[in-house]
MARSEDO-306618 format. One record per residue (C-alpha): residue number from 1; x negated, y negated, z negated; residue in one letter. Coordinates in nm, 2 decimals. Each point is the difference from the previous one (the first is absolute). Layout:
// residues N
<rec NUM; <X; Y; Z>; 'A'>;
...
// end
This chain:
// residues 212
<rec 1; <-0.36; 1.71; 0.53>; 'M'>;
<rec 2; <0.27; -0.22; 0.11>; 'R'>;
<rec 3; <0.07; -0.34; -0.13>; 'L'>;
<rec 4; <0.34; -0.17; 0.04>; 'V'>;
<rec 5; <-0.04; -0.38; -0.05>; 'C'>;
<rec 6; <0.25; -0.25; -0.08>; 'I'>;
<rec 7; <-0.01; -0.34; -0.16>; 'S'>;
<rec 8; <0.20; -0.34; -0.05>; 'D'>;
<rec 9; <0.35; 0.20; -0.04>; 'T'>;
<rec 10; <0.11; -0.30; -0.21>; 'H'>;
<rec 11; <0.30; 0.18; -0.18>; 'S'>;
<rec 12; <0.11; 0.10; 0.35>; 'L'>;
<rec 13; <-0.11; 0.36; -0.03>; 'H'>;
<rec 14; <0.35; 0.12; 0.04>; 'H'>;
<rec 15; <0.03; -0.13; 0.34>; 'K'>;
<rec 16; <-0.32; 0.17; 0.15>; 'M'>;
<rec 17; <0.02; 0.26; 0.27>; 'S'>;
<rec 18; <-0.09; 0.36; -0.08>; 'L'>;
<rec 19; <-0.34; 0.02; -0.16>; 'I'>;
<rec 20; <-0.23; 0.29; 0.16>; 'P'>;
<rec 21; <-0.14; 0.29; -0.19>; 'D'>;
<rec 22; <-0.35; -0.01; -0.12>; 'G'>;
<rec 23; <-0.24; 0.08; -0.28>; 'D'>;
<rec 24; <-0.03; -0.35; -0.16>; 'V'>;
<rec 25; <0.24; -0.29; 0.03>; 'L'>;
<rec 26; <-0.19; -0.31; -0.06>; 'V'>;
<rec 27; <0.19; -0.35; -0.08>; 'H'>;
<rec 28; <-0.22; -0.29; 0.01>; 'A'>;
<rec 29; <0.20; -0.25; -0.20>; 'G'>;
<rec 30; <0.29; -0.24; -0.01>; 'D'>;
<rec 31; <0.24; 0.30; -0.07>; 'C'>;
<rec 32; <0.23; -0.27; -0.18>; 'T'>;
<rec 33; <0.17; -0.31; 0.12>; 'G'>;
<rec 34; <-0.05; -0.22; -0.30>; 'S'>;
<rec 35; <-0.20; 0.23; -0.25>; 'G'>;
<rec 36; <0.27; 0.08; -0.23>; 'S'>;
<rec 37; <0.00; 0.32; -0.20>; 'L'>;
<rec 38; <0.35; 0.10; 0.12>; 'P'>;
<rec 39; <-0.13; -0.03; 0.35>; 'Q'>;
<rec 40; <-0.30; 0.19; -0.09>; 'L'>;
<rec 41; <0.20; 0.29; -0.15>; 'D'>;
<rec 42; <0.22; 0.03; 0.30>; 'D'>;
<rec 43; <-0.29; 0.02; 0.25>; 'F'>;
<rec 44; <-0.22; 0.25; -0.23>; 'V'>;
<rec 45; <0.32; 0.23; -0.03>; 'R'>;
<rec 46; <0.04; -0.01; 0.37>; 'W'>;
<rec 47; <-0.37; 0.06; 0.07>; 'L'>;
<rec 48; <-0.03; 0.27; -0.26>; 'G'>;
<rec 49; <0.29; 0.20; 0.16>; 'A'>;
<rec 50; <-0.18; 0.02; 0.34>; 'L'>;
<rec 51; <-0.16; 0.33; 0.08>; 'P'>;
<rec 52; <-0.35; -0.10; 0.03>; 'H'>;
<rec 53; <-0.22; 0.19; -0.23>; 'K'>;
<rec 54; <-0.22; -0.31; -0.09>; 'H'>;
<rec 55; <0.10; -0.36; -0.02>; 'K'>;
<rec 56; <-0.22; -0.30; -0.04>; 'I'>;
<rec 57; <0.13; -0.34; -0.10>; 'L'>;
<rec 58; <-0.19; -0.34; -0.05>; 'I'>;
<rec 59; <0.15; -0.34; -0.08>; 'A'>;
<rec 60; <0.03; -0.29; 0.23>; 'G'>;
<rec 61; <0.04; -0.38; -0.04>; 'N'>;
<rec 62; <0.39; 0.04; -0.05>; 'H'>;
<rec 63; <-0.03; 0.28; -0.26>; 'D'>;
<rec 64; <-0.02; -0.23; -0.32>; 'F'>;
<rec 65; <0.13; 0.30; -0.20>; 'C'>;
<rec 66; <-0.34; 0.17; 0.01>; 'F'>;
<rec 67; <-0.17; -0.33; -0.10>; 'E'>;
<rec 68; <0.25; -0.11; -0.28>; 'R'>;
<rec 69; <0.09; 0.33; -0.13>; 'Y'>;
<rec 70; <-0.28; 0.24; 0.09>; 'P'>;
<rec 71; <0.06; 0.29; -0.23>; 'E'>;
<rec 72; <0.38; 0.02; 0.06>; 'W'>;
<rec 73; <-0.06; -0.03; 0.37>; 'A'>;
<rec 74; <-0.28; 0.27; 0.01>; 'R'>;
<rec 75; <0.20; 0.23; -0.22>; 'G'>;
<rec 76; <0.31; -0.03; 0.23>; 'M'>;
<rec 77; <-0.21; 0.10; 0.30>; 'S'>;
<rec 78; <-0.17; 0.29; -0.20>; 'R'>;
<rec 79; <0.35; 0.12; -0.10>; 'D'>;
<rec 80; <0.10; 0.05; 0.36>; 'Q'>;
<rec 81; <-0.33; 0.19; 0.09>; 'G'>;
<rec 82; <-0.17; -0.32; 0.16>; 'I'>;
<rec 83; <-0.36; -0.06; -0.03>; 'T'>;
<rec 84; <-0.04; -0.39; -0.07>; 'Y'>;
<rec 85; <-0.35; -0.14; 0.08>; 'L'>;
<rec 86; <-0.12; -0.35; -0.11>; 'Q'>;
<rec 87; <-0.38; -0.02; 0.07>; 'D'>;
<rec 88; <0.01; 0.38; -0.07>; 'E'>;
<rec 89; <-0.11; 0.32; 0.20>; 'A'>;
<rec 90; <0.17; 0.34; 0.02>; 'V'>;
<rec 91; <-0.12; 0.31; 0.18>; 'T'>;
<rec 92; <0.24; 0.21; 0.18>; 'I'>;
<rec 93; <-0.12; 0.34; 0.17>; 'D'>;
<rec 94; <-0.34; -0.14; 0.01>; 'G'>;
<rec 95; <0.07; -0.33; 0.15>; 'L'>;
<rec 96; <-0.06; -0.33; -0.22>; 'T'>;
<rec 97; <0.27; -0.26; 0.02>; 'F'>;
<rec 98; <-0.06; -0.35; -0.15>; 'F'>;
<rec 99; <0.30; -0.26; -0.05>; 'G'>;
<rec 100; <-0.03; -0.36; -0.06>; 'S'>;
<rec 101; <0.30; -0.26; -0.02>; 'P'>;
<rec 102; <-0.20; -0.32; 0.06>; 'W'>;
<rec 103; <0.06; -0.25; 0.29>; 'S'>;
<rec 104; <-0.12; -0.36; 0.05>; 'P'>;
<rec 105; <0.20; -0.29; -0.17>; 'V'>;
<rec 106; <0.33; -0.07; 0.15>; 'F'>;
<rec 107; <0.26; -0.20; -0.19>; 'R'>;
<rec 108; <-0.11; 0.13; -0.33>; 'Q'>;
<rec 109; <0.14; 0.35; 0.03>; 'M'>;
<rec 110; <-0.09; 0.34; -0.17>; 'A'>;
<rec 111; <-0.36; 0.13; 0.02>; 'F'>;
<rec 112; <-0.13; -0.32; 0.18>; 'N'>;
<rec 113; <-0.36; -0.09; -0.04>; 'A'>;
<rec 114; <-0.24; -0.26; 0.11>; 'R'>;
<rec 115; <-0.30; 0.11; 0.24>; 'E'>;
<rec 116; <-0.25; -0.01; -0.27>; 'E'>;
<rec 117; <0.22; 0.22; -0.20>; 'E'>;
<rec 118; <0.05; 0.23; 0.30>; 'M'>;
<rec 119; <-0.36; 0.08; 0.02>; 'F'>;
<rec 120; <0.03; 0.14; -0.36>; 'E'>;
<rec 121; <0.32; 0.20; 0.07>; 'H'>;
<rec 122; <-0.16; 0.14; 0.32>; 'R'>;
<rec 123; <-0.32; 0.10; -0.18>; 'A'>;
<rec 124; <0.22; 0.26; -0.19>; 'L'>;
<rec 125; <0.06; 0.20; 0.31>; 'I'>;
<rec 126; <-0.23; 0.30; -0.06>; 'P'>;
<rec 127; <-0.24; 0.10; 0.29>; 'S'>;
<rec 128; <0.14; 0.34; 0.04>; 'D'>;
<rec 129; <0.36; -0.12; 0.08>; 'T'>;
<rec 130; <0.13; 0.17; 0.31>; 'Q'>;
<rec 131; <0.35; -0.14; 0.01>; 'V'>;
<rec 132; <0.04; -0.35; -0.09>; 'L'>;
<rec 133; <0.34; -0.17; -0.08>; 'I'>;
<rec 134; <0.02; -0.38; -0.06>; 'T'>;
<rec 135; <0.32; -0.21; 0.02>; 'H'>;
<rec 136; <-0.16; -0.27; 0.21>; 'G'>;
<rec 137; <-0.21; 0.06; 0.33>; 'P'>;
<rec 138; <-0.37; -0.07; 0.05>; 'A'>;
<rec 139; <-0.08; -0.30; 0.18>; 'F'>;
<rec 140; <0.05; 0.03; 0.38>; 'Q'>;
<rec 141; <0.14; 0.34; -0.03>; 'I'>;
<rec 142; <0.39; -0.01; 0.03>; 'F'>;
<rec 143; <0.02; -0.33; -0.18>; 'D'>;
<rec 144; <0.10; -0.23; 0.28>; 'F'>;
<rec 145; <0.29; -0.23; -0.06>; 'V'>;
<rec 146; <0.15; -0.14; 0.34>; 'P'>;
<rec 147; <0.19; -0.29; -0.15>; 'D'>;
<rec 148; <-0.32; -0.16; -0.14>; 'V'>;
<rec 149; <-0.21; 0.17; 0.24>; 'R'>;
<rec 150; <-0.26; 0.11; -0.27>; 'E'>;
<rec 151; <-0.17; 0.30; -0.12>; 'H'>;
<rec 152; <0.09; 0.00; -0.39>; 'V'>;
<rec 153; <-0.16; 0.33; -0.11>; 'G'>;
<rec 154; <-0.25; 0.04; -0.29>; 'C'>;
<rec 155; <-0.36; -0.05; 0.11>; 'Y'>;
<rec 156; <-0.14; 0.17; -0.32>; 'P'>;
<rec 157; <0.21; 0.32; 0.09>; 'L'>;
<rec 158; <-0.15; -0.02; 0.35>; 'A'>;
<rec 159; <-0.36; -0.03; -0.13>; 'K'>;
<rec 160; <0.06; 0.30; -0.23>; 'R'>;
<rec 161; <0.17; 0.22; 0.24>; 'I'>;
<rec 162; <-0.34; -0.03; 0.21>; 'D'>;
<rec 163; <-0.19; 0.12; -0.31>; 'E'>;
<rec 164; <0.21; 0.33; -0.05>; 'L'>;
<rec 165; <-0.19; 0.28; 0.16>; 'P'>;
<rec 166; <0.27; 0.27; -0.06>; 'A'>;
<rec 167; <0.31; -0.21; 0.11>; 'L'>;
<rec 168; <0.24; 0.16; 0.23>; 'K'>;
<rec 169; <0.32; -0.19; -0.02>; 'V'>;
<rec 170; <0.13; -0.34; -0.12>; 'H'>;
<rec 171; <0.35; -0.06; -0.05>; 'V'>;
<rec 172; <0.14; -0.34; -0.07>; 'C'>;
<rec 173; <0.31; -0.20; 0.04>; 'G'>;
<rec 174; <0.12; -0.36; -0.11>; 'H'>;
<rec 175; <-0.02; -0.17; 0.34>; 'I'>;
<rec 176; <0.31; 0.13; 0.16>; 'H'>;
<rec 177; <-0.09; -0.16; 0.35>; 'E'>;
<rec 178; <-0.31; 0.22; 0.03>; 'S'>;
<rec 179; <0.15; 0.34; -0.04>; 'Y'>;
<rec 180; <-0.20; 0.25; 0.20>; 'G'>;
<rec 181; <-0.27; 0.28; 0.00>; 'F'>;
<rec 182; <-0.34; 0.02; 0.16>; 'A'>;
<rec 183; <-0.32; 0.19; -0.01>; 'I'>;
<rec 184; <-0.35; -0.20; -0.02>; 'R'>;
<rec 185; <-0.21; 0.12; 0.27>; 'E'>;
<rec 186; <-0.33; -0.10; -0.19>; 'S'>;
<rec 187; <0.08; 0.27; -0.28>; 'D'>;
<rec 188; <0.32; 0.18; 0.06>; 'G'>;
<rec 189; <0.17; -0.17; -0.31>; 'V'>;
<rec 190; <0.38; 0.00; 0.04>; 'K'>;
<rec 191; <0.18; -0.32; -0.10>; 'F'>;
<rec 192; <0.37; -0.02; -0.06>; 'A'>;
<rec 193; <0.22; -0.31; -0.09>; 'N'>;
<rec 194; <0.31; 0.21; -0.08>; 'A'>;
<rec 195; <0.24; -0.28; -0.09>; 'S'>;
<rec 196; <0.35; 0.14; 0.03>; 'T'>;
<rec 197; <0.17; -0.34; 0.02>; 'C'>;
<rec 198; <-0.03; -0.22; 0.29>; 'T'>;
<rec 199; <-0.06; -0.39; -0.02>; 'E'>;
<rec 200; <0.38; 0.00; -0.04>; 'R'>;
<rec 201; <0.01; 0.22; -0.28>; 'Y'>;
<rec 202; <0.16; 0.30; 0.20>; 'R'>;
<rec 203; <-0.11; 0.34; -0.12>; 'A'>;
<rec 204; <-0.04; 0.13; 0.35>; 'S'>;
<rec 205; <-0.38; 0.07; 0.05>; 'N'>;
<rec 206; <-0.05; 0.37; -0.01>; 'P'>;
<rec 207; <-0.24; 0.17; -0.24>; 'P'>;
<rec 208; <-0.36; 0.03; 0.12>; 'I'>;
<rec 209; <-0.14; 0.35; 0.03>; 'I'>;
<rec 210; <-0.37; 0.07; -0.06>; 'I'>;
<rec 211; <-0.17; 0.33; 0.01>; 'D'>;
<rec 212; <-0.32; 0.02; -0.19>; 'V'>;
// end
C-alpha cells in the first residue's frame, strides 16, 4: 500500500505542487490557517477532488473548527469522502490506521494538552495500530526547533510508540522546521514529519511517499 503524506498546509493547498498518486492520502493536521469553517470548506472540497481512493484527515492546533464545531466539521469532511479521525481507528485493506490531533500546550491553541493529559490521550492508541497519525511529533523524533535549540515533541507519545508491537509507520507534522523521513534501525518503523509548509509558511515541501 502506498501512503502519500502531507500536513500543515495552512489554507495554502492551492499553492502546492503536484501530489503523487497513491492508495491513501494522509493529512496530519493544520489544514486551515485560522480554523474557520469557510477555510475548512475550501480545503475539504480540494482534498475530496483528488483522485486517491482513500483520504484520511486529522485536526491540528490551528484547526479550531474541529474543536468548536465538531459535528459540522466532521460532516463537511464526510460529505467529500474524507475519513476524519479524532482518537479513532479505521482499517483499510487490512491495515489499521489511528489518528489523534493532540499536541503539547502552545499559545492555548486547538487540541492542546498538558503532559499528564497527554498520557491519557496516548493510552487510547490501540496496540494493533499499524499506521499512527498524530499532529505533533514524538519527543526527539522530527521535533527539533533550531531557533530555540530544543526538542519540543511529546514524551508520552514517544513512550506509547515504543509499546506498539504492530506499528509500521508514524506520520506527523506541526514542527515545520523538522520536515523529513527516516527508518528506525532498531525496529524498522518509518517516521515522517510531512509538514508541507516551511518555517516561513511556504507550501513548498513535497509530499512524503511511504510504501507499507
